[in-house]
N, C-alpha and C positions, 0 to 999 in steps of 0.2 A: 036524335042520338042513337046510332045502332049499338048491338051488344058489345062489338069489339072496343068502341070508343067508351062506353060505360065501364068495361073492365079495365081499360087503360087508365081512365080518370080515378077509379077507385084505387088502383096500385099506386098512382102519383100522390094521392092524398094520404096514403099509409107509408110514404117513403120518407126516412129520416133525412133532414137536410145536411147532416153532417157526414154519415157514412154513405149516403145515397143508395141505401138498400131498405127493404122492408123493416119495420119497427122490430126490434128484439127487446122484450121487457119494456114496452112503451110506457113513458111517464109523461104527465102533463104538468107544466110549470105554472106558477100563480098567474101569469099572463095569459094562459090558454094554449101556448104553442107546445107541440109534442116532439120528443126526441127518443132515441134509445136510451136507456138509463146508463149504460156504461159510456156511450158517446158524450152525454152531457157532463158526466162527472170527469172524464179525461179532459174535456175542453176547459172545464173550471180550473183544472190543475195547470193548463198551459196558457191561458189568456191573462191580459193584465187586469181585467175586471172580473173578480170571482163572483160567483152566486148571481149572475146576470143571464137573461136570455141572449142567445147569439143573434136572434132575429130582430128583437126590438129594444134590446138593452134594459128591459124592466127587471127589477130585483126580484128574487125568488128565495124561497126558503129550502136550504139543502135537506132539512128533516122531512120535507114534503114529498120527497121523490118515491112515491109508491106506485107500482105498475097499475096501469088503467085496464081493467078487464075488458070493457067494451072494445077498446083498440086491439087488444090481444086477439079477441074473437074475430074482429074484422080482418086482421092479418092472416089468421088461420084459413078464413073463408077465401081471402084473396089468393092465397098460396094454391088453393084447390082449383081456382079458375085458370083455364089456359086459354088466353086471347087466341082468336083464329089465326092460323099460322100463315105464312107467306103464300102457300100453295092454294089458299082460299081466296086470294085476292085477285084472280083473273089476269088478264093480259099477258097470256103466255107468248113468248117470242119464238119466232120461227126462223131457223137458219136459212139465210138467203142463198147459200152454197149448196146445201144438201137438201133444202126444203123439207126439213124435219124439225119437231119441236125441240126447243132448247130446254134441257133438263139439268145441265151443268154450268158452272161458272168458273172462269178462268181469273184468279186474283192477280196474276201477272200482267195480263192484258187488259183486264177490267172489262170482260166481255162475256156474254152468255154463249155456251156451246151445245151442240147436239152430240150424240155418241159418235158419229163418224168424224166430227172435229177433234175428238179426243185421240182418235188413232193417227192423226197426221203428225209428222215430225216436228213441225212448229210448236207443238204443245207438250212435246214428250217430256221436258224437264220443268214444266210450269206447275204451279199450286192449283189444281183443279178439284172443286168440291161439288157436291150436289147442290142445285140452285137454291132449294129451300134452306139448306144449312148455311149457305153463304148470306142468305138473306136474313136469317135469324141472327147471325153475327153481326151483320150490318145494322139491324134494328137495335141490338143491344148497345152498339157503339154510338148510334144516333141518340138513344135514350140517355146513355151516360153524358154525351156531349149536351144534351138538352138540360140535365141536372146540374152540370157544372155552369151552364149559361144563367140558370136561375140563381144559383148561389152567387155568382159573380155580380148579378143584378142587384141582389140584396146587399152585397158588400159595397157596391158603387152608391147605392141610396144612402148607406150609413156614412160613407166618406163625404157625400154631398151635405148631409146634415152637420157633419164634423166642420165643414168648410163654412157653412152658413153660421154655426156657433162661434167660430173663430172670428168672422167678420163683425159679429155682435159684440164680442168681448173686446175686440180691437177698437171698436167705437166708443164702448163704454169706458175703457181705460184711458183713452185719449181725453174723453170728457173729464174724468177724475182727475187727470194730470193737470189739465187747464184750470179746472174749478178749485182743486184743493191744494195740490202741491206746489204749483208754480207761484202763486201769490206769496206763500210762506217763504219759500226758498229765495224769492227776489229780495225779501226784506233783510235777509242776512248775507246775501251776495250780490251786492249792487253791480258787479262786473256783468253779471247776466241780467240783461233787460227782458221784461215780460214779453215785449214785441219780438225780440230776437229769438228767445226760446220758443214761443208760440210758432213762430215761422218754421223753425226746425221741426216741431210736432206736426204741424199742418202738411209739410212736405212729405214726412215719413209716413203719415197717415194716409195721404192720397196715393202714394206709391203702394203701400201695402192693401189698401182697399182695391185697387186696381188689379193686383196680382190675384186677390181672392176672388173677385168677380170673374176673372178669365178663368181661374181654377174651376169655379161653379159652372161656367159655360162649357168647359171641357168635359166635366163629369156628365152634365146633363146630356151632351151630344153622345157620350159614351153609353149612357143608359138607353137612349133612343136606338143606338146601333144594336145593343144587346136584344132589346124588344123585337127589332127587325129580324135578328139571327134566331131567336127562339120561335118566332112564327115560321120562318123557312124551315127550321128543323121539324116542327110539328107537321108542316105540310108535306115534307118528304117523307115522314113516317106514315102518313096516310096514302101515300102513292101506291099503285100496283107493285107487285114483286120486282119486275124487271126495271121499271122507272126508279124505284127506291134504290136498288143497287146501283144503277148507273149514275144517279144524281147524288147519292148519299156520300161518296167519297170527297167531292169537291166542297159540298156543304160542310163536312166535318173539318176539312183543311181551313176553310175561311173561319169557321167557329174557333178553331185553335189559334189562328193568328189574331183573332179579335180578343180572346182572352189574355193574350199576352200583351195588349196595348192598354192595359188598365192605367189611367192617369194617376200621377202622384200628387199629394197634396201640394199646395203652394208654399215655396220656400220665403220666408219673411225675414227681412233684417232684424226685426224685433224679438223673433221667436214668440209670436202672438202679439206682444206689444212691450215697448221700452223705448227708451231714448238716451241720447248722449248725456252722461251724467246722471243716469237714473239713480244709482246709489247715493249720490250726493243730495238728490232731491229728497230722498226718503229719509236720510240722516238728519234732515232739518227737523223731523218729528220724533227722534230717537227719545225713548222713555226709559228711566230707571226701572228694572224689572228684578225682582227677587222672588224666592220661594216662600211659601207659607207652611211651616212645618205642622200646623194645626189641621192642614187638609191632605198631608201625606198619608198614604198607605203605610201600616206599620213595618212592612217588609222593605220599604225603599230606604236608601241611605242618601242623606243630604250632606253637602259640603258645609263647613263651618261658616263660610261666607254667604251660604243660601244661594249659591249660583249654579250648583251642579247636583244632578239626582241620578242614581244608579241603583240596580239591584246589588244585594251583597255578593261577595266572591263565590259563595257556596249556593248560588241561588237555585241550583238543580235539586238541592235537598228540600226547597220548598214545595216542590211537586207533590211529596208524600204528606206534607202537614197543611198546606194551604186549603182552606175550606172556602168553597164558593168563588175562588179567584182564578182557578184554572180556565184558560181560554178568555180570560178578561183582562183589559189593561190594568196595571197598577198606575195610579196617577197621583199627581200633586198640582195645585193651582198656585198662580203668582200671588204675591201678597198684595199687589196693587189691584184696583178695581176702577173701571172706567164708566162714566155715564155721560161724557161729552167729549168733543175735540177729536184730533187726529194723534195716532200713536204708532211708533215702529220700533221693533226690537229684533234682534238676530240671536240665533241659537245654533251652537255647533252640534251637528248630527253626524252619525256614522254613515258613510256611503254604502257599507256592507253590513249592516245591522238593521234591527227592527225598532221602530219609535212611532210615536204620535204626538203632533204638536198643533195647537190651535187656540181658540178662543171659547171659553164656556160662559153661557147665559143662564140666567136661573138662580135658584137659591144657593148654588156652589156645590160644595163637596165636603163630605165628613169622612175623615181617615180613609181617603182613597175611593169612597163610594160617590160617584157623580150624581148629583140630583138635578142637574140642568142639562140643556141641550149643548152639544159641542160642534162648532164649526172647525174642522180639523183636516190636516193632511197626514196620512199614514204611510209608512214605508213597511211592506209586507215581504216576507221571503216566500217566493213561489217558484218552486222547481230548482233551478240553479241560478235564478236571477232575483233581484230586488225590484219590486215595483211600487209605484206611487198610487194611492187610493185616496179620492176626495170624498168626504162625508156628504150626504144629502144629495148626491148626483150620480149619475151612470156615466158621466163624461170620463174619458182618459186624459190626464194632463199631458201637455206637450213634453216630448223628451227634450231636456235641455242641457244634457251633459252630466259630468260628474257633480255631485251635490255633497258639499262638506259643511256649508253654513246655509242655513234657511232664514229668510228675512219675513216678518209677519207685519202687515201693515193694517191698521183700522182706522176707519173714519166713521165715527159713531152717528152723527147726524145723516150722513149720506147712506147709511147701512151697508157700508162697503168693508169688506174683508178680502185681502189677497195675500198670496205667498210668492216669495221671490228666491230664485237661486242666486245667492250672493256670490258664490264662486264663479259663475258664467256671467252675472250681472243682467239677468233677465226675469221676466214673469214666468211663473209656473202655472198659477190658476188664480182668477178673480171670481168670486162668488157674484151672482146677480144681486142687485140691491135688495135688502130686507129692512124691515122696521124693527130697531131694537127698543126695548123697553126694560128698564132696570139695569143694574150694573153688570159689566162683563169683565171677566178675569182671564189672563192667560192660562192655558192648559198644557201640561207636560206629562208624558208617559214614555218610560224607557222600553216598552214593548210588552208583549204577552207572555205570561210564564207557561211555556209549552217547551217540552225536551227538544224539539227540532228547531226551535227559535234561537236567534242571536240577539239578546237584549243589548240596548245601547246605553251610553253614558251621554246625558244631554247637559250642555253647559251654555248659560246665558252669557252672550258676549258682552264685554265691558263697553261703555259708552265712549265714542270717539271724541277726544277733547276739543278738536278744531271746530265741532258743530255744537250749536246751542240746542239742546234736546228739550223735550217737554218734561215737566216736573211729575 
């Protein structure tokens, strides 16, 4: 590797993958990836998954964003290095018409010129620059295109992992539906035979698996095309001055066309997974749920029937008096605990408010202080949007449309917890199977007590009388 290649490699290693420029106040996340401090903070404000690495999705601690002095020193050193310019690259072109060395370049005709060519009328109104200046501009554009291609390849890899995750969840949910939901539903609805409903499930599953596999193939081929393009861009950058100029334009045009062809995720009939009569299946397991006042934070207001929880009307006043609660959810548990069986309940949530709903395992909760682990889905206010966040995972839940009512399904023995968009009749997210030990209790929080937040009122939906629920 010569000096020019070493200098260029060092510069690429010190380039932020967000702004595609040398690091400014470089910080290192817990996963080991580096970014400009301002870039990573802005990205966390704009993305649906806050406090995670944009490259590998690993979680990080916002308080740990301290500048890395070693990277700062390397960036300073890199700025002092000037890679050999295009004039050092040899292969000077000679004008076949005037037999003189070409030291100019016409951007309109995309061709090298000698001094005599510049005086001819055909180039009078053209944009003509010194050859080295045009080469520097071309090199910068090629490097920018290379950075975009690398970034797009990373995005494509994340999309590929997302599709593989969707395929796994689709299979898992189909298995749960067959093993858990259908047999119980058939008992109370003899019109639906198990064979008939399983036939519907199998048909929908095969169709969606086929679409997901086709999506994986498309994304894999796209990644291969991106790798070929990055190799072509790198080779073009290594070419002598004139060859780089003459080949750079077409290479960059093909690169731009390729970046615009990024494949979309597979469109599924189930929005990950679902089936005809999904809510009817789930309602066969509906359980009576109420709130336990003994576990409620002292600043929460519970309704008389113990079905609703909210903050007081003057909740902003809590900011001055609340000790140790600012930035933490104020919560309450359900009065019921589960150590076996399958259970389903629904909660009315605000589509434009903050809240957290789920299941708490462990010793429970004392006056709003949670002592156990919580499997939950949270609605967070981020910028001008409300985004869903799943605990224990870096995955983004599927966009399922307006969410006014949330369904929670628990199958204790199978270690299964899933959340459903009741409004749209589809699955939002299903956790991978876990092993439960000890009692589980419903968990509710109307949001974080912070001035910029909009806390919610959470209301447990009444049982549907036409279905036999769990006790």
